[in-house]
N, C-alpha and C positions, 0 to 999 in steps of 0.2 A: 158371551159364552158362559154366563152364570148358570144356565140350565143344562150344561154339559154333564153327561153321566159321571165322568171322572171327578167332578166337583161335588157330587152328591155323597155325603158321608154315610147315607143309609143304603146305598147301592152295594151289591156284593163286590168284593175286592177284584175278582177276575173280570167282572163287567167294567169296572173302572179302568183296569189295566188295558183291556181291549180298546175301550173308547179313546183313551189318551194316546195309545200307540198308533191308532188309525189317523190321528190328527197331526202326527209328527212328520217333519221332513227327514230325509236321510241324514242331513247334517246334524239335526237335533238328536237323532237316535245315536249317532256316533259320539256326540258329546256326553251322553249318559253313561258311556262305557269307559270314559277317560277320567283318570285321577292323577293329573299331571303335576299339580302344584305341591310344593312343600308349604304346609299351612302357615308357617311362621313368616313366609314371604308375602302373606296376604294383608298384613297390617303393620302399623308402626305406632309407637307411643307419641302422643302430642305433648307439647310443653305443659299443658294443664293437667296431665296425667291420664287423659282419655286415650282413645284409639282412633286412627283414621285408616281407611283402606288404601292400598297401594295401587300404582299403575299396573303392576304385575297381575293383580287380581282382576282389574278392569279388562286387561288384554285377554286373560284366560277366559273370562265369562263372555267376552265379545266373540271369541273364536268360534264357539259353538252355541251362542245365544243362550247361555246357561252354564251349568256345571253339574256333572254327574255326581262326583264325590270330591271331598277335600280332605287330604291326609294331614294330621298333626297340627291342627289349629292351636291346640293347647299344649303341644309338646315343648318341653324345656330340657336342655342338656347341653353338653359342650359342643356337640355337632351342630345343633340348631343355633347356638349362640344365645339362646333365650335364658334369662335368669330373672331374679326378683326385681331387677332394675328396669327391665324392658318388656316383660311378658305378662300375660294374664294370670291372676291368682284366683283364689276362691271367691273373692268379692266381686270381680269384674269379668270372669271367664264367660259366664252366661250372657252378659251384655255384649261382649265381643262376638260371640256366636250369633246372637240375634242380629247384630249389625251386618255381619257377613251374609246371613241368610236373607235379609231384606234386599240386599244388593243382588244376590243370585236370582231370587224370585222376580225382582224387577227387571232384570236383563233377559229373562226367559219369556218368549212370546206366549207360552202356555202356562206360565207361572209354576214351573216345576222346581221344587226345592232341592238342595244338595244334601247328600249324606255327609255327616262329619264323622270321620274315622279316626280313632285314637288308639295309641299303644296302651295296653293294659296287661303287661307281662306279669307283674306282681304288684297289682294296684295301679291306679291311674297314673300314667307318666305325665304329670302336670304339676305346676307349682301348687303347693299346699295339698296335693293328693296324698292319700295314705299309702305309704310304702309297706308292702307285705314281704315276708320272707320269700325267697325264690322258690321255683317249682321243686328243686331238689330237696329243699327243706320241707315243702308240703308232702312230698313223697315219703320223707322220713317220719312224718306224723302218722301215716297209715290211718287217716281219719277223714273219710269223705264228707261226713256231716259237718265237721268244722270248716273244711274247705268250701263247702256250699255256702256257709255263712259269709266267708271272706269274699267269695265271688259275688254274692248279692250286694255286699257293701261297695265293692269296686264299681259295679254296674250303676248303683245309685249315685255314686260320686260323679261318674261319667255323665249321666243324664242331668244331674244338677248343674253341670257346667255347660249344658247345651249340646253335648256330644251325643252321638247316636249309636255307633258301632264300635265294638271292642275287639282289638286284635290281641289274641291270647295264645301263647305257646302252650301246647298240650300234647301234640301228637308225636314229637320226637322221642325216640327211645335211646337211652344212653348205652351204647355198645362199646365205645372207646373213650375213656375219660380224658384222653389228650385233647379232645375236641373242646374248644373254648366255650361252646354253647351248652356244655353238659349241665350247667346250672339251670337251664331252661327246661330240662327234662324232669319228669316225675320219677324216673329211675330206669332200671334196665329191664323191667318186667312188663309185658303187655297187659296182663290182667290188672295189676295195680294201676297202671296208667289209664286203663279203660274205666275203672271205677271212679277215679278222680276226674276224668274228663266228663263223665256223666254228672258228677256233682257240680262241676263248673257250669255246664249248660243249664242245669236246674236252677242253680243259684243266680246266674246272671240274667237268664231269659225269663224264668218263671213259667207257669203253666199256660196253656192256651195258644191260640194262633197269633193273636196280637200282643203287643208289649205294653205292660203297665208303665206309667210315667217314671218309675224308678227301676225299670228293667231295660236291658240292652241286648240286641242280637250280638252273638259272638262269631268271630272268624277264627276257626281253629287252625293253628299253625303247627307243623307244615306237612302237607300231603304230597308225598309220603317217602319214608326211608331216609330222611336227612341225617338221622343219627348214626347211619352206617357207612359214612363216606370213608374212603380208603385212607388209612394213616391218621384218622382223626382230624383231617384237614377240612376246613370250612368250604362248603360248596364243591368239594372234589367229587370224582366219580364214585359210584357205589357198585359193588359187585353182588347184587342181590338177585337170586332166583325168585320166581313167582311164588313158590311155596314159602321161602323165608320171609318174603314181603308179607304174605298173608298171615303167617303164624306169629310174627314178632312185631311188624311195623304197621299193620292195619287194624288190629283189634281196637285200639283207642279211637281211631277215626270211625270205625263201625259203631262203636258205643255212642260216640258223640252224635252221629247221624241219627241213630235210633232215638236218642234223647231229644232230638228236634233242633240240632244246631242250625243256625240260619245260614252259615257260610263256612267255607274252608279256604285256605290259602295254598296254592300249588307251591311246592318246595323248589329250591334251586337245583338240587341234585338230579341226576338222570336215573332212570330205571330201564335196564336192558338197552342202554345206548340212547334213549330218548329223554331229554330234559322233561321234568314233570309238567312244566307250563306248556309243552307241546305234545304231551303224551295222551293221545286220544283213547288208547286202551285203558289208561288209568282214570282219566277225568270223565270220560263219557261211557266207555264200555263197562267199567266197574262201578264208579261212583253213581252215575245217573241211571244206567240201564239195569245193572244187577242189584244195586242197593236201593234204587228208587229215590235218590236224593234230588229234590227240586229246588234247592236253595242256590245261593250265589257262590261262584268260584272266583277268587281274586288271585292275581299273580303277585309274586313277591317283587320287591323293588328292582326295577330294570330287568327283570327276568325275561320279558317278552323280547326286548331288543337283543338279548343274548342269542335268541334263536336265529338271528341273521347269520350267525356262523354256519348254520345248516342251510338256510334258504337263499342266502346271497344278498338280501337287502331287508330293510326294516318293514317295508310294506308287506312283503310276503311273510315276514316273521309275525307280524300282527295277524295276518290271515291264518297262519298255522295255529297260533294260540287260540283264536276265536273258534276255528273249526274243531279244535281238540277239546274245547269245553271251558275255556277261560271267559268270564263275563266282564270283569273289571280289571283294568291295568293299574299299575302303580309306577308313576313317573316316566313311563316309557313313551317313546316316540311312535312305535309301531302302530298302536291303536289310533293315533291321530290320523293315520292314512287309511282307515277302514272304508271311507267313502270311495276312495280310489280303488281299494281292493274289490269292492262290490262292482264298480264300473268295469274293472278288468276281468271280472268273472272268477276271481280268486275266492270269493265268499258269496254264498247265496244270501239275498236279503232276508230270507226266512230264518236263517241261522242268526243273523244280526238281530232280528226282531225278537227271537227267543231269549237272547242275552239281555236285551233292553227290557223285556217284560219282567225278567227276574230282578233287575235293579228297581224298576218301578214298583213291583210287588212289595219289596222290602220297605220302600218309602211309604206306601199306603199302610202297611202293617204297623209302622211306627207312628202313623197319624200325622205325618209331616204336611199333608195338604189341608189339614183342618185349622182354621184361623184361631180357634179358641185354645189351642194347645199351650200348655204351660210347663215350665221345668219343675222338677220335684225339688223339695228342700234338701240341702246337703245332709247326709246321715251323720249321726254322732257315734262316738265310741270307736273310731278307727284305730287309735293308738293301742287301746286295750285288746282289740281284736287281733291286731298285728302281733302283739305280745303273746296272745293265746296260741297263735300258730307257731311262733318261735319256741314257746315252752314245749309244745308237742314234738318239736323236731330235734331237741337236744338229745343226742344219742351217746350213751355211756358204752364205750367199746372195751375198756379194761379198767379194773379197779381192784387194787390189792389192799383194800381197807382204808385208803386215804380219804375217801369221800363217803358220806358228806362230812363237812367240816365238823369236828368233834369239840366237845367242851374243853378239851386239853389244849386246844389251839388258842394262843393269845395274840399272835402276830402272824399276819399273812403278807408275803411279798408278792405283789401283782406285777408281773413282768411281761415283756414281749412287745412287739410292734403293734399288735392288735389290742393291747390291754386298755388303752386310754383314749381311743378314738372311735367315733361312729362312722367315719368317712368310708371305711372299707367293710362295713357290715351289710351293705346292700349290694345287690348284683348290678349287672349291666342294665341299661334302659331304666335308669333312675334319675329323676329330676333333681335339681339343686334343692337342698334342704335349708330351711331358715336356721340361723345360729341358735344353738340350744335345743334343737330337736333331737329326741332320743336319749339313749343312755349307753355308755360304754360299760364294759365289764367292771372297770374300776369304779365308775359312778354307781353301778348297781350294788357292788359289795359295800361301798362306803355308806350307801343309804340303808341297806338292809341288814348290815352286820349288827349283832347284839352289842349292847354297851360293853365297853372294855376291850373289844376286839380291835387291835391296832392294824390298820391297813397301810402298807407302804408301797411305793411304786418306783419302778425304773424301767425305761423302755428297752434298754439293752442293745437293740439294733433296729435297722429298718427292714421292711418287707423284702426288698431286693438289694442286691449288692453284697459286698464282702467287708463293709466297714465294721470293725470289731471294737471301736473305741469306747462304746457304751457298755461293754460286757463287764469290766471290773466293777462298776457300780451295781450292776444287777447281781453279781456274785456276792458282793457285800450285803446287799439287802436279803438275798436268799439265805446266806449263812447265818444271819441274825434273826431268822424267822422260824416258826414251827411248821409252816407250809408255804410252798411256792406255787402260785398259780401262773403258769406260763402260757400266754395267749399268742398263738402263732397263726399263720395262714397266708392267704392270697388276697387279691383285689381285682375287681372289675371296674374300679372307679376311673372314669374318663376325666381328662383335664383339657383346658384350652390348648395345650401343647400337643394333644393327640392328633395324629395325621389320619384323616378319615377317608374312606372310599366314598364313591358317589352314592352308595346305599346306606351309609352311616356306620359300616363296619370299620374297625380299626385297621389301618394299613400297616402301622408300625407300633409295636408295644412300647410305650414310653413310661417314664416315672415308675410307679409301683404296680402297673398293670400286669397281671399274670393270668387273667381269665376274661371271658366275654367274647362277643362276636368278633372274629378276626384274630383272636389271641389263642392260637393253638400251640400246644407244647409237644416237643419230641420226647420229653421225659416228664415225670411227675414230682420232681423234687421242689422243695421250697427254696427260697434264697439261701445261699451258702452261709451267710451270717446267722440265720435262724438255727441251723444245725450246730454251729459253734456255740451259740447261746444255750441251746438245749443241753449239749454235753457239759458245758461249764456249770450250769445250774444243778444238774443231776450229780455232778462230781462233788458238790458241797455236802452231800449226804442229807440235805433237807428233803423230806417227802415232797414230791412234785406232782401236780396235776396239770396235764397239758390240755388246752382247749384249742381246737382248730376252727377258725372262721374261714370258710372256703367255698368255692363254687364248683369244685370237683374233688375227688379223693386224692389227697397228696400223700406222699410217702413219709412216714415218721417211724423211726425205730422204736422197739419196745423197751426203752430204757427207763422211762418214767413209770411209776406205779399206777397212775391213772391217766386215761385218755378219753376225751369227749370230742365229738364233732357237733358243731352248731350250724354247719353250712353257712350260707349268708342269711342271718336271722332277722335282717331289717334293722331300722334305726333303734328300736326298743329292745333288740335282742340281747344287749348287754345285761339288762335287768333280768331277763328270762334265764340267762346263763348263771347269773349270780344266785338266783333262787334255787337252781339245781345244785350248785356248789355248796350252798349253805344248808341244803336239805329241806328248804321251805316247800319245794315241790319235788316230785319224783322224776327221774329221767325216764321219759316215755317213748323216745324215738327208737326206730328200728331202721337198719340200713336199707335204703332203696336201691343201692348199687353194691356190688362186691368191691372190696378194697384190695388192690393188688399189692404184692410184695415189691414189685418193680415194674417199670414200663416194658421191660424185655419179655415178660411173660404174657403180655396182652394178646388176645382177649381173655378175660377171666370171669365173664358172666356165668351164673350158675346153670342156666337153662340151655347149655350146649347140647349137641347131639350125643347120644349115649354110646359112644365108641370107646373101646378099650385102649386108649392111647396112654403111653407112659409119661412120666414127668421128664424134667430136664436133668441132665447130668450134673449141672452146676447150681440148680435151684429148684425148689418145689414148684409144681404147676398149679397148686391150690392158692386161693386168695389168702391174704392175711386175716381178713374178716369177711365172712360170707354175707350174701344177701339175706336180709331179715334179722341179722344179729343185732342185739342190743341188750344191755344189762339193766338191772334195777337195783335199788337199795334194799330190796327184799328178795325172796325166792319163791318160785312157783313149782307146783307139781301137776303134771297132766295125767289124768286117768286113762284107762283103756278106751280108745275111740269106739263108737258104736254107729254102724250104718243103719239108718232108719228110712228106708225108701229113698227119697230124693234128697236126703240130708245126712250129715254126720254130726253126732253128739259127742262131747267130751267134757268131763268134769275137770275144772281148773281150781286148784287150791292155793291160796297164799300161805306158804309155810314159814314165812318170816315174821318179823316184829314190826313192820311198817306197812302202811298202805302202798299199793303199787298197781301198775297197769301192765298187763301182759297182752301181746298181740298173738292170738291163736292163728296159726297159718296152716292151711290145708294144701297139700301138694298131691299131684297125681303122677304116677309113673305108668306109661302105656306098656302093657304086656304084649298085646297083639295090635299091630298098626299096619296100614297100607304102605307106609314109607318109614324110613329109619326114624325112630322116636327120639325125643329129648330125654335127658337124664331125669329131670323133674320139671313140672309145670305148676306154678301157683294157680289154684282154682277157687279159693275162698279165703277170707280172713275176717277177723273181728277183734277189736280191742275190748278188754274186759278189766275194769278196775275193781280191786278186791281189798277189803280190810284185812288186818292180820288174822289168820285162822279161818277166813271166810272161804267157802267152797261154792262154786256156781256151775251149773250145767250150761254150756254154750252150744247152741244149735246153729250150724252153718249149712245153708242150702247148697246143693251141688247142681249147678245149671250148665247146660251146654256141653255135657260130657257124652261121648259116644265110644262104643267099643268096649274091650276088656281092659280095665285099668286097675291099678293098685292105689288106694287112698292112704296117704300118710299125714298125720297131724304132728306138728312140731313147732318149736319156737324160732327156727331159722332154717334156711335151705341146707346148711351143713348138717344140722341135727336130723333133718328129714331123710338124709342119705342113709342113715342107720336106723331110723325109726321103723317100728313094726308096720307092715303094710296090710291093708284089708282089701281083698279083691272085690271088684264091682263090674258087672257087665251091663252096660247101658244099651238101649236100642241103637242099632246101627244108623238109623235115620235121624238121630238127634243131632242138630247142627253144632258144630264146634264153635 
């Protein structure tokens, strides 16, 4: 069979796909659509430190004479039970992948390799993989170019380990911060999410049809509307109309598809009563027929089997998912019965063939059939790149002159449960870190503080619970200092004691978990002891700067003179925070979400419909801090915006005494619209760094605008509400 067209690397990809598909049995085709195994069950460590393949892998490859895809071969975390003692690291991950691939190809009659699919939510989720700040921190950076670099690094690490496909959260829009997966969102705004999704695709996949050795196809998660589930509860129903879906929850996916994303993942939630994995109107009518997407659609973990609640059994559930547009399952049983589904007439074999062709096409694009393929070398500079993203994300929300640390400060008390640990600086989906990896805020301050600056520490309390026994020591340290830095927040860290669902979500929040998949909150408060610590430290009279390390906006009263949010900044985020506190770098972040005053006023996103509703009798309806808000150590003045054809120009001047970065934000307000408009919509933004006294003209293109609108330029959504508007009438046929 050496002369077969599919084995000829010079033949066109489509010809190779057709030739291979024509040679396959129905059983082999079904095998290409299944991704049944947990990758960590495919191997075990041997006494000599190597790896051997398990009977589970042998059984799975025998079942369909091959393997379509394997999930999580490199995954390491509390759920998988993989750590540095039993899992693959940077030195041997590629060798393990090659061992598994040789077995898969050897068991396949036609020599079809497997796709190795890995989680890359904020860096490669593998031992020794670079952990990046979470998506919410990326959103706070408002810097697509920086994120493109980070995505390229993560893809190169994946390919260096023998992996092929990256699962990356990008499409969920944060509409209710009680949702535990808020940390995986770029923010509450569809335009910001769309620009960052484009950057992700460009960085990870690179240009062109095929993938360079250091580039990886991405699966964009989750399609669609998962951030709008009722009550912020994971996988709950969503009450989304088609227009709301299009205006808020689909622009990022549309941008990713236009950028060339190789695949999307169908979400758990339902849209108009039909779960996304069985929603033909969404996956076929919209995604494939209207948008022209010809890539792969993957189901989320065990989502196909959930359809049996509708269809009555798992065989018909698999048929429904396939007919709706799902190509590749994840851990489900339903797709293993597709041969029976074809024989029973539940699925046309032509529909099955189309899905198999999409899987094979991706394998050919990756060059998996070429024997001379090699893995790329591991990229360098991951820690510094992670720190760059963390620096960009640190957002100064309030500052009454306490920051940056001045020359008059001779002693700093570094307090709080997040002050001296890196364990809670990274989000969910984080692999175990080697001892000594990263830097806490305390570490960063001690390393970067100028000579003579005394740094003291007391934890004060834990993240959760109401133990107040450590507060007296914290009070003493604060009272004896010129400045207190109080580092509070939450945690998505999983432990071996965590009780997991079958798809890896936390079933019960244990230990210090306050965020992450399966950890949804009814309120947004921190642990009770953290508020007691804050009150006690502020009561000493020592100027206090609060730093929040968090995966969602938590509620903190305006009692301390300074407040920063660093989100989950990754292992090296403590040093990035210290740099901002000391004034070595400027706070550059801007809020990607509105920060509420209480959970009772939710929702508080800025781009709500423009209705004249009143506030509450007992509380303001406005957020405490608005979308786009962020302060600097300097000040900026915006000139009068000028409309120049399809762009807006504005002069920005640094009116302060320090270098700083402002994010120019352009909002539109629809004056005439076919349906009720939103109050404001972000339509362009650009970061600009200026020296003291420097003025620069910033030109921002206006794209995709139709109808009669008002353009407003401001430094936040709240400021845009009162900014002077400039009317613009765009052609009615310009697409939104």
